[in-house]
C-alpha positions in Angstrom: 63.9 -55.2 -3.7 63.5 -59.0 -3.8 63.3 -59.1 -0.1 60.6 -56.4 0.0 58.5 -58.3 -2.6 58.9 -61.5 -0.6 57.8 -59.8 2.6 54.8 -58.3 0.9 53.8 -61.6 -0.6 54.1 -63.3 2.8 52.1 -60.5 4.5 49.2 -60.9 2.1 49.4 -64.7 2.4 49.3 -64.5 6.2 46.4 -62.0 6.0 44.3 -64.2 3.7 44.7 -67.5 5.4 44.3 -65.9 8.9 41.1 -64.3 7.8 39.8 -67.7 6.5 40.8 -69.3 9.8 39.1 -66.7 11.8 35.9 -66.9 9.7 35.7 -70.7 10.3 36.4 -70.2 14.0 33.7 -67.6 14.3 31.3 -69.8 12.4 31.9 -72.5 15.0 31.7 -70.1 17.9 28.2 -68.9 16.8 26.9 -72.5 16.2 24.4 -72.4 19.0 22.7 -69.4 17.5 21.0 -71.9 15.1 21.2 -75.4 16.5 20.3 -74.0 19.9 16.7 -73.6 18.7 15.9 -77.3 18.2 18.0 -78.1 21.3 15.8 -75.6 23.3 12.7 -77.4 22.1 14.2 -80.9 22.8 15.2 -80.0 26.3 12.2 -77.7 27.1 14.5 -74.7 28.1 13.2 -71.3 29.2 14.7 -68.1 27.8 17.3 -67.7 30.5 18.5 -71.3 30.0 18.6 -70.7 26.3 20.7 -67.6 26.8 23.2 -69.5 29.0 23.4 -72.3 26.4 24.2 -69.9 23.6 26.6 -67.9 25.7 28.6 -70.7 27.1 31.1 -71.0 24.2 31.5 -67.2 24.4 32.7 -67.5 28.0 35.9 -69.5 27.3 36.5 -67.8 24.0 36.6 -64.5 26.0 38.6 -65.7 29.0 41.3 -67.2 26.9 41.9 -64.0 24.9 44.4 -62.3 27.2 46.7 -65.3 27.6 46.4 -66.0 23.8 47.4 -62.4 23.0 50.4 -62.7 25.3 51.4 -66.1 23.9 51.1 -64.6 20.4 53.5 -61.8 21.4 56.0 -64.4 22.7 55.7 -67.4 20.4 54.1 -66.1 17.2 50.6 -66.3 15.7 51.3 -69.2 13.4 52.0 -71.8 16.1 49.4 -70.4 18.6 46.5 -70.3 16.1 47.3 -73.7 14.7 47.3 -75.3 18.2 44.1 -73.5 19.1 42.3 -74.9 16.0 43.6 -78.4 16.6 42.3 -78.4 20.1 38.8 -77.5 19.2 38.2 -80.2 16.5 37.5 -83.1 18.9 35.1 -80.9 21.0 33.2 -79.8 18.0 32.7 -83.4 16.8 31.5 -84.5 20.3 28.8 -81.9 20.3 26.8 -84.0 18.0 26.6 -86.8 20.6 25.4 -84.6 23.5 22.0 -85.4 25.0 21.7 -83.6 28.4 21.7 -79.9 29.1 24.9 -80.1 31.1 26.6 -82.0 28.2 26.0 -79.0 26.0 27.3 -76.6 28.6 30.5 -78.5 29.2 31.3 -79.3 25.6 30.4 -75.7 24.7 33.2 -74.5 27.0 35.7 -76.4 24.9 34.2 -75.4 21.6 34.3 -71.8 22.7 38.1 -71.8 22.6 37.7 -71.1 18.9 36.5 -67.6 19.8 39.9 -66.8 21.2 41.4 -66.9 17.6 40.7 -63.1 17.3 43.4 -62.2 19.9 45.9 -64.4 18.0 45.2 -63.2 14.5 44.9 -59.4 15.3 48.5 -58.9 16.4 49.8 -61.6 14.0 48.5 -59.9 10.8 49.1 -56.3 12.1 52.8 -56.8 12.5 53.2 -57.9 8.9 52.1 -54.4 7.7 53.4 -50.8 8.2 51.6 -48.7 10.9 49.8 -46.7 8.2 48.1 -49.8 6.9 47.5 -51.7 10.1 43.9 -50.5 10.4 43.2 -51.9 7.0 45.0 -55.2 7.8 43.1 -55.7 11.1 39.9 -54.7 9.4 40.2 -57.3 6.7 41.1 -59.9 9.3 38.2 -58.8 11.5 35.9 -59.4 8.6 36.1 -63.0 9.6 33.3 -62.0 12.0 31.1 -62.8 9.0 31.5 -66.4 10.1 28.4 -65.6 12.1 26.5 -65.0 8.8 28.1 -68.1 7.2 26.8 -70.1 10.1 23.3 -68.8 9.4 23.6 -70.0 5.7 25.0 -73.4 6.4 23.6 -74.6 9.7 19.8 -74.3 8.8 20.3 -76.3 5.6 22.1 -79.1 7.4 19.7 -78.9 10.3 16.6 -79.3 8.1 18.1 -82.0 5.9 19.9 -84.2 8.4 19.1 -82.9 11.9 21.0 -80.6 14.3 23.6 -83.3 15.2 25.0 -83.2 11.7 26.0 -79.5 12.0 28.9 -80.0 14.6 30.2 -83.0 12.7 30.4 -81.1 9.4 31.9 -78.1 11.3 34.6 -80.3 12.8 35.6 -81.5 9.3 35.7 -77.9 8.0 37.9 -76.8 11.0 40.3 -79.6 10.3 40.6 -78.7 6.6 41.1 -75.0 7.5 43.9 -76.0 10.0 45.8 -77.7 7.2 45.4 -74.8 4.8 46.5 -72.3 7.4 49.7 -74.2 8.3 50.6 -74.6 4.6 50.2 -70.9 3.7 51.1 -68.9 6.8 54.5 -67.7 7.8 56.6 -66.7 10.9 58.9 -63.8 11.5 61.1 -63.8 14.6 61.3 -60.0 14.4 57.6 -59.9 15.4 58.1 -61.5 18.8 58.2 -59.6 22.0 61.8 -59.6 23.5 62.3 -62.3 26.1 63.2 -59.8 28.8 59.5 -58.6 28.8 57.8 -60.3 31.8 54.3 -61.6 32.0 53.3 -59.2 34.8 54.8 -56.3 32.9 52.4 -56.9 30.0 49.4 -57.2 32.4 50.2 -53.7 33.8 48.1 -52.4 30.9 45.0 -53.3 32.9 45.7 -50.2 35.1 45.5 -47.9 32.1 42.2 -46.0 32.0 42.4 -45.7 28.2 42.4 -49.5 28.0 39.3 -49.7 30.2 37.5 -47.2 28.0 38.4 -49.1 24.9 37.0 -52.2 26.6 33.7 -50.4 27.2 33.5 -49.4 23.5 34.3 -52.9 22.3 31.8 -54.5 24.7 29.2 -52.8 22.5 30.4 -53.1 19.0 31.7 -56.6 19.4 30.0 -57.9 22.5 26.7 -56.6 21.2 27.3 -58.1 17.8 28.0 -61.5 19.2 25.0 -61.4 21.5 22.7 -60.2 18.8 24.0 -62.8 16.3 23.2 -65.5 18.8 19.8 -64.1 19.7 18.4 -62.9 16.4 17.3 -66.3 14.8 15.1 -67.2 17.8 13.9 -63.5 18.0 12.6 -63.7 14.4 11.0 -67.0 15.0 9.3 -65.8 18.2 8.4 -62.2 17.3 7.4 -62.7 13.7 6.5 -66.4 13.5 9.0 -67.2 10.7 10.4 -70.6 9.7 14.0 -71.2 11.0 15.5 -71.0 7.5 13.8 -67.6 6.7 14.7 -66.4 10.2 18.4 -67.3 9.7 18.5 -65.6 6.3 17.1 -62.4 7.7 19.3 -62.6 10.8 22.3 -62.7 8.3 21.3 -59.3 7.2 22.7 -58.1 10.5 25.6 -60.6 10.8 27.0 -60.3 7.3 27.6 -56.6 7.1 28.6 -56.6 10.7 31.5 -58.8 9.7 32.4 -58.1 6.0 32.4 -54.3 6.3 34.8 -54.3 9.2 37.6 -54.1 6.5 36.1 -50.9 5.2 35.9 -49.6 8.8 39.6 -50.2 9.1 40.2 -48.1 6.0 38.0 -45.3 7.4 39.8 -45.4 10.7 43.2 -45.1 8.9 42.0 -42.1 7.0 39.8 -40.2 9.5 41.1 -41.4 12.8 39.8 -43.9 15.4 37.9 -41.3 17.4 35.9 -39.7 14.6 34.7 -43.1 13.3 33.8 -44.4 16.8 31.9 -41.3 17.7 29.6 -41.6 14.7 29.2 -45.3 15.3 27.9 -44.7 18.8 25.3 -42.1 17.6 24.0 -44.4 14.8 23.8 -47.2 17.3 21.9 -45.0 19.7 19.3 -44.1 17.1 18.8 -47.6 15.8 18.5 -49.1 19.3 16.0 -46.4 20.4 13.7 -47.4 17.5 14.3 -51.2 18.0 13.5 -50.9 21.7 9.8 -50.0 21.2 7.7 -53.1 21.9 4.6 -54.1 19.8 1.9 -51.9 21.3 -1.9 -51.6 20.8 -3.3 -48.2 21.9 -7.0 -47.8 22.3 -8.4 -44.2 22.2 -12.0 -43.2 23.0 -13.3 -41.0 20.2 -16.7 -39.5 19.5 -17.5 -42.5 17.4 -16.3 -45.0 19.9 -13.1 -46.8 20.9 -10.4 -46.8 18.2 -7.3 -49.0 18.4 -4.0 -48.2 16.9 -1.1 -50.6 16.5 2.4 -49.3 17.0 5.4 -51.5 16.3 8.0 -52.5 13.8 7.1 -54.9 11.0 9.7 -57.4 9.9 10.9 -55.2 7.0 11.6 -52.1 9.1 13.1 -54.3 11.8 15.5 -55.9 9.4 16.5 -52.6 7.9 17.4 -51.2 11.3 19.3 -54.3 12.2 21.2 -54.1 8.8 22.1 -50.5 9.7 23.2 -51.4 13.2 25.4 -54.2 11.7 27.1 -51.8 9.4 27.8 -49.3 12.3 29.2 -52.0 14.6 31.4 -53.3 11.7 33.0 -49.9 11.5 33.2 -49.6 15.3 35.0 -52.9 15.7 37.7 -51.7 13.3 38.0 -48.2 14.8 38.4 -49.5 18.3 41.4 -51.6 17.3 42.8 -48.6 15.4 42.9 -46.9 18.8 45.0 -49.8 20.0 47.4 -49.9 17.1 47.9 -46.2 17.5 48.5 -46.1 21.2 50.0 -49.6 21.9 51.9 -50.7 18.8 54.7 -52.3 20.9 52.2 -54.3 23.0 49.4 -54.8 20.7 49.0 -58.6 21.4 48.4 -58.0 25.1 46.1 -55.0 24.7 44.1 -56.6 22.0 43.7 -59.6 24.2 42.4 -57.5 27.1 40.0 -55.5 24.9 38.9 -58.6 23.2 38.2 -60.2 26.5 35.9 -57.3 27.4 34.1 -57.6 24.1 33.8 -61.4 24.5 32.5 -61.1 28.0 29.9 -58.7 26.7 28.9 -61.4 24.2 28.7 -63.9 27.1 26.7 -61.8 29.6 24.3 -60.1 27.2 22.5 -63.2 25.9 21.9 -64.4 29.5 20.6 -60.9 30.4 18.4 -60.9 27.3 16.9 -64.2 28.4 16.4 -63.1 32.0 14.8 -59.8 30.9 12.4 -61.7 28.6 11.4 -64.1 31.3 10.9 -61.3 33.7 9.0 -58.8 31.5 7.7 -60.9 28.7 8.9 -58.2 26.3 11.2 -59.4 23.5 12.5 -55.9 22.7 13.8 -55.6 26.2 17.1 -56.9 24.7 17.4 -53.7 22.7 16.4 -51.5 25.7 19.4 -53.0 27.5 21.7 -52.3 24.7 20.4 -48.7 24.3 21.3 -48.0 27.9 24.9 -49.4 27.4 25.4 -47.2 24.4 24.4 -44.2 26.5 27.2 -44.9 28.9 29.8 -45.0 26.1 28.5 -41.8 24.5 28.7 -39.9 27.8 32.2 -41.3 28.5 33.4 -40.5 25.1 32.1 -36.9 25.3 33.8 -36.1 28.6 37.1 -37.7 27.7 37.5 -37.0 24.0 34.8 -34.9 22.3 35.2 -31.8 24.6 38.9 -31.6 23.5 38.4 -32.2 19.8 36.2 -30.9 16.9 34.8 -33.9 15.0 32.2 -32.1 12.8 32.6 -29.5 10.0 35.3 -28.6 7.5 37.9 -27.9 10.3 37.6 -31.4 11.9 40.8 -33.2 12.3 41.6 -36.8 13.1 41.9 -37.4 16.9 44.7 -39.1 18.7 45.1 -39.9 22.4 48.8 -39.9 22.1 50.6 -37.4 24.3 
């Protein structure tokens, strides 16, 4: 009895400090979403260059996810996450002294390592809980995505008061303090490690599994899209609606905050109703929101009997924010439900699979901002970013229908949770 109580206490301690660490790491990872705006003005960057600037940290944070997931399986989440945070502190601090475009790109690669923390924390916290509660545990940990919203609250205040260079210096101090707290209150359990006879190449064989590829596609939307939009929204509000950066960041947080915090609730829903049912509805809500968000500001002139009459069609800032808020909620649930798929199907190899799927999501977060910028430079239409995401969601809906929905009823009183297990 005493042993069970101690294990439960350790499990919740690990979950709480890991969630805190992930929140700070995500806050740092999304730093360019705010400080990138004055940097863009200072360096006179176009939209494509700005997209590359914001996406550069996402690149390394994505590429490092697979090895981090494997190392977590082998060495444990406590030591891996601690080392990861320690490595990023000097890079974050140096960001404040960058002056040239290539400085920001290179230092951004090292700062981006913080984004790999997700692939460490997910298997680390999941293994402290029974299978029936792993969706909840991973959902709570994944709520650290709200670091994107925290960044939008803190960074604009520091930027206006002290200049953009103060932001990375304060963030470096926060990261160092978080590292100390994490080491003090986290724990290790040798029983959670993958046996030493499991080879590196054996773990990577999961890349050949078509189910893993499909989960990568889902996650490239609900996480990759979330990261991309979190980076893109502040400048979108400034450009589209002419808002001050502080107001723009506050409204952008209406998407980022629910997109992170409600991930925990999404994990609970996935535990109760199944990963498939939740993900299916997430994709349809995303499809509707993105369809409406895609429509550009349009003036239509019609010749009437009394002369030309012009109508304006387009979203105002209030409707736009409401749709982004809804989209953030949907993607929060989707991020949790995709990882419920993984815990159901790959419980013994969750570190590696979460690393692979996390890599796909992170690469979506890297590629999409660059594509957003390129489309805007090419078309001059800001809402082209949503048009792109609308097309990507269509792909997932069609894929899910042919591989899952045709074999399972997900609506009505007779609907049952879906499982891909044979």
